[in-house]
C-alpha positions as CSV (number, residue, x, y, z in Angstrom):
1,M,1.2,16.0,13.1
2,G,4.2,16.8,11.0
3,N,4.6,18.2,7.5
4,W,2.2,16.7,4.8
5,S,3.6,18.8,1.9
6,R,5.2,15.8,0.1
7,R,2.5,13.2,0.7
8,C,0.2,12.7,-2.3
9,R,-3.4,12.5,-1.1
10,S,-5.5,14.6,-3.5
11,K,-5.9,12.2,-6.5
12,A,-6.1,8.4,-6.6
13,L,-6.6,5.6,-9.1
14,V,-8.7,2.7,-8.0
15,R,-9.7,-0.4,-10.0
16,E,-13.0,-2.3,-9.8
17,I,-13.2,-5.7,-8.4
18,S,-12.7,-8.4,-11.0
19,P,-15.7,-10.6,-11.8
20,R,-13.2,-13.4,-11.0
21,F,-12.1,-12.0,-7.7
22,T,-12.9,-15.4,-6.1
23,D,-9.8,-16.7,-8.0
24,A,-7.5,-14.1,-6.5
25,L,-4.2,-15.2,-5.0
26,S,-4.4,-15.9,-1.3
27,H,-2.0,-17.4,1.1
28,Y,-1.5,-15.1,4.1
29,F,-4.9,-14.2,5.4
30,G,-7.2,-17.1,4.6
31,N,-8.4,-19.5,1.9
32,G,-9.4,-16.9,-0.7
33,P,-12.5,-14.8,-1.4
34,T,-15.9,-16.6,-1.5
35,D,-18.4,-13.7,-1.8
36,L,-18.0,-11.5,-4.8
37,A,-21.0,-9.3,-4.0
38,A,-19.7,-8.6,-0.5
39,A,-16.2,-7.7,-1.9
40,E,-17.8,-5.3,-4.4
41,L,-19.7,-3.7,-1.6
42,A,-16.6,-3.4,0.6
43,H,-14.8,-1.8,-2.3
44,Q,-17.6,0.7,-2.8
45,Q,-17.5,1.7,0.8
46,Y,-13.7,2.0,0.6
47,V,-14.0,4.4,-2.3
48,A,-16.6,6.4,-0.5
49,A,-14.2,6.8,2.5
50,L,-11.5,8.1,0.2
51,I,-13.9,10.6,-1.3
52,D,-15.1,11.7,2.2
53,H,-11.4,12.5,2.9
54,G,-11.2,14.8,-0.1
55,V,-9.6,12.4,-2.6
56,E,-10.5,12.8,-6.3
57,V,-11.0,9.2,-7.4
58,R,-10.7,7.8,-10.9
59,T,-12.0,4.3,-11.3
60,L,-10.6,1.9,-13.9
61,P,-12.6,-1.1,-15.0
62,G,-11.9,-4.5,-13.6
63,T,-11.3,-7.5,-15.9
64,P,-11.9,-11.2,-15.7
65,D,-8.4,-11.8,-17.1
66,H,-6.8,-10.5,-13.8
67,P,-8.6,-11.6,-10.6
68,D,-6.2,-9.5,-8.5
69,C,-6.5,-6.3,-10.5
70,C,-8.3,-4.3,-7.8
71,F,-4.9,-4.3,-5.9
72,I,-3.7,-1.4,-8.0
73,E,-1.0,-0.3,-5.5
74,D,1.2,-3.1,-6.7
75,T,1.3,-1.9,-10.3
76,A,3.3,1.3,-9.9
77,V,5.3,3.5,-7.6
78,V,4.8,7.3,-7.7
79,I,7.9,9.4,-6.9
80,D,7.0,13.0,-6.9
81,G,6.3,13.7,-10.7
82,T,7.5,10.3,-11.9
83,V,5.7,6.9,-11.9
84,V,7.7,3.7,-12.1
85,I,5.6,1.0,-13.8
86,C,6.4,-2.3,-12.1
87,N,7.1,-5.8,-13.2
88,M,5.0,-7.5,-10.5
89,G,6.4,-10.5,-8.6
90,H,3.7,-13.1,-9.4
91,P,3.4,-14.2,-13.0
92,S,-0.4,-14.4,-12.9
93,R,-0.4,-10.6,-12.4
94,E,1.5,-9.8,-15.6
95,G,-0.7,-7.6,-17.8
96,E,-2.3,-5.6,-15.0
97,V,0.0,-2.6,-15.5
98,E,-0.9,-1.4,-19.0
99,V,-4.2,0.2,-18.1
100,V,-2.5,1.9,-15.2
101,R,0.3,3.2,-17.4
102,D,-2.2,4.5,-19.9
103,A,-4.2,6.2,-17.2
104,L,-1.1,8.0,-15.8
105,N,0.5,8.9,-19.1
106,G,0.3,12.6,-19.5
107,H,0.0,13.2,-15.8
108,L,3.4,11.9,-14.7
109,E,6.7,11.0,-16.3
110,V,6.5,7.3,-17.0
111,V,9.5,5.0,-16.3
112,R,9.2,1.3,-17.0
113,M,11.1,-1.2,-14.9
114,P,13.5,-3.3,-17.0
115,K,13.2,-7.0,-17.7
116,G,14.4,-9.2,-14.9
117,A,13.7,-6.6,-12.2
118,R,10.6,-7.5,-10.2
119,L,8.8,-5.4,-7.6
120,D,5.3,-4.9,-6.2
121,G,4.3,-1.4,-5.2
122,G,3.0,-2.9,-1.9
123,D,6.7,-3.2,-0.9
124,V,7.2,0.6,-0.9
125,L,6.3,3.0,1.9
126,F,6.8,6.7,1.5
127,F,8.0,8.3,4.8
128,D,8.3,12.0,4.1
129,D,11.8,12.5,2.4
130,L,12.5,8.7,2.6
131,F,11.2,5.7,0.8
132,L,11.3,2.4,2.6
133,V,11.6,-0.3,0.0
134,G,10.9,-3.9,1.0
135,R,12.9,-6.9,-0.5
136,S,10.3,-9.7,-0.3
137,V,8.9,-12.8,-1.9
138,R,7.4,-10.5,-4.6
139,S,10.3,-7.9,-4.9
140,N,13.7,-9.1,-6.0
141,A,17.1,-7.5,-5.6
142,A,17.1,-6.2,-9.2
143,G,13.7,-4.5,-8.7
144,V,14.8,-3.0,-5.4
145,D,18.0,-1.7,-6.9
146,F,16.3,-0.2,-9.9
147,L,13.7,1.5,-7.9
148,T,16.2,2.9,-5.4
149,S,18.2,4.3,-8.2
150,V,15.2,6.2,-9.5
151,I,14.3,7.4,-6.0
152,H,17.9,8.8,-5.6
153,D,17.7,10.4,-9.1
154,R,14.6,12.3,-8.0
155,G,16.3,13.7,-4.9
156,F,14.9,11.3,-2.2
157,E,16.5,8.9,0.1
158,A,15.8,5.2,0.2
159,A,16.3,2.5,2.8
160,V,15.9,-1.2,2.0
161,I,14.2,-3.5,4.5
162,D,14.2,-7.2,4.2
163,V,10.6,-8.4,4.6
164,P,10.2,-11.8,6.3
165,E,8.4,-14.6,4.6
166,S,5.7,-14.4,7.3
167,T,4.2,-11.5,5.3
168,L,3.4,-10.7,1.7
169,H,4.6,-7.1,1.4
170,L,6.2,-4.4,3.6
171,S,2.9,-2.5,3.6
172,T,1.0,-5.6,4.8
173,I,2.4,-5.1,8.3
174,C,3.6,-1.5,8.2
175,S,2.3,2.0,7.4
176,S,2.8,5.7,8.1
177,P,-0.5,7.3,9.2
178,A,1.2,10.7,9.7
179,P,4.6,12.3,9.2
180,G,7.0,11.2,11.9
181,L,5.0,8.0,12.8
182,I,5.3,4.4,11.7
183,I,2.9,1.8,12.8
184,T,3.9,-1.9,12.5
185,A,2.8,-5.2,14.0
186,E,5.0,-7.2,16.4
187,G,6.6,-10.4,15.1
188,H,7.5,-9.4,11.6
189,L,10.0,-6.6,11.4
190,T,12.6,-6.3,14.2
191,P,13.2,-3.2,16.4
192,E,16.7,-3.1,14.9
193,Q,15.3,-2.6,11.4
194,L,13.4,0.5,12.4
195,A,15.9,1.8,14.9
196,P,17.4,4.3,12.3
197,L,14.0,5.9,12.0
198,E,13.7,6.3,15.8
199,A,17.2,7.7,15.9
200,E,16.0,10.5,13.6
201,G,13.3,11.4,16.1
202,N,10.4,9.4,14.6
203,E,8.0,7.3,16.6
204,V,7.5,3.6,15.9
205,L,4.1,2.3,17.2
206,W,4.1,-1.4,17.7
207,T,0.7,-3.2,17.6
208,P,-0.1,-6.8,18.7
209,N,0.8,-9.5,16.3
210,E,-2.7,-10.8,16.2
211,E,-3.7,-7.4,14.8
212,S,-1.1,-7.4,12.1
213,Y,-3.6,-6.7,9.4
214,G,-4.7,-3.5,11.3
215,A,-1.2,-2.0,10.9
216,N,-2.1,-1.1,7.3
217,T,-3.6,2.4,7.4
218,I,-4.2,5.5,5.3
219,G,-3.5,8.8,6.9
220,F,-4.7,12.3,6.0
221,E,-3.8,15.8,7.0
222,G,-5.8,16.9,10.1
223,D,-5.0,13.8,12.1
224,R,-7.5,11.6,10.2
225,V,-6.9,8.0,9.4
226,I,-8.8,5.3,7.5
227,V,-8.4,2.0,9.3
228,S,-9.7,-1.5,9.0
229,S,-12.5,-2.4,11.4
230,D,-12.2,-5.1,14.1
231,Y,-8.7,-4.2,15.3
232,P,-9.5,-2.6,18.6
233,A,-6.0,-2.4,20.1
234,T,-4.7,-0.7,17.0
235,S,-7.6,1.7,16.8
236,A,-7.3,2.6,20.5
237,A,-3.5,3.3,20.2
238,L,-4.2,5.7,17.3
239,E,-7.1,7.4,19.1
240,E,-4.8,7.9,22.2
241,R,-2.5,9.8,19.9
242,G,-5.3,12.2,18.8
243,F,-6.3,10.6,15.5
244,T,-9.9,10.6,14.2
245,L,-10.6,7.2,12.7
246,T,-12.8,6.1,9.8
247,E,-13.3,2.3,9.9
248,V,-13.9,0.3,6.7
249,D,-14.9,-3.4,6.9
250,M,-12.2,-5.1,4.9
251,E,-13.1,-8.8,5.7
252,H,-13.9,-9.8,2.1
253,I,-10.9,-7.9,0.7
254,R,-8.6,-9.4,3.2
255,A,-9.7,-12.8,2.0
256,G,-7.8,-12.1,-1.3
257,D,-4.7,-11.0,0.7
258,G,-5.5,-7.3,0.1
259,S,-5.3,-4.4,2.6
260,L,-6.4,-0.8,2.6
261,T,-3.4,0.7,0.8
262,C,-3.6,-2.1,-1.9
263,L,-6.8,-0.7,-3.3
264,R,-5.5,2.8,-4.3
265,L,-2.7,4.5,-6.1
266,F,-2.2,8.1,-5.1
267,Y,-0.7,10.1,-7.9
268,A,-1.1,13.7,-6.9
């Protein structure tokens, strides 16, 4: 399905679960993680799924100083050969970005977001030649404006989407498992917000609101998709479109308000 040439899927950074993951921020999916060992096992299975899909994975150590540090997607946004290091939207997550910056220095051109601009990488969705950038509770106007300027400077288009307070990030309820396809859950974004994508010939696949978490997916060339287990309507809709699915049990990651894409940062 479509042209994969501009989608990074060969190399990814991940970060180990913090020994204080049970103190991770949580508001949208439950009352917070309670089982550290189960979360660590889920993370290991997730990394194994990435490797099974041909991804070269580099693992950075977790730290007790940052309970949310495994959610590495939020720390940076990769735009072709450039990485924008974010100022994340929650003050407790300040300090997570340095180890990511150091890991990518020498691999990509590093750009640091200026003071006052705030943005989580989870509010950014790459859709072929277009970046969808969410303005949310974690990403302010200054952060969105700065990122879109970098996106334009690198020769890409950007579209800003207002993310409702019912969800944490744009990617929490929206993903692109393949070029030309957006999957999103009902009850968050409106059809009008995504109508410009449909006007360009893309498909928007709406899934039930009660399966909102399942709309976060990771697609790979060859019609292969990593999905969260226990979202049958979402899985069935993807299988009907010819995708081969790999399910990962994300229950104990979800408890910390994390999804599949949160746990990786593709950089090549």
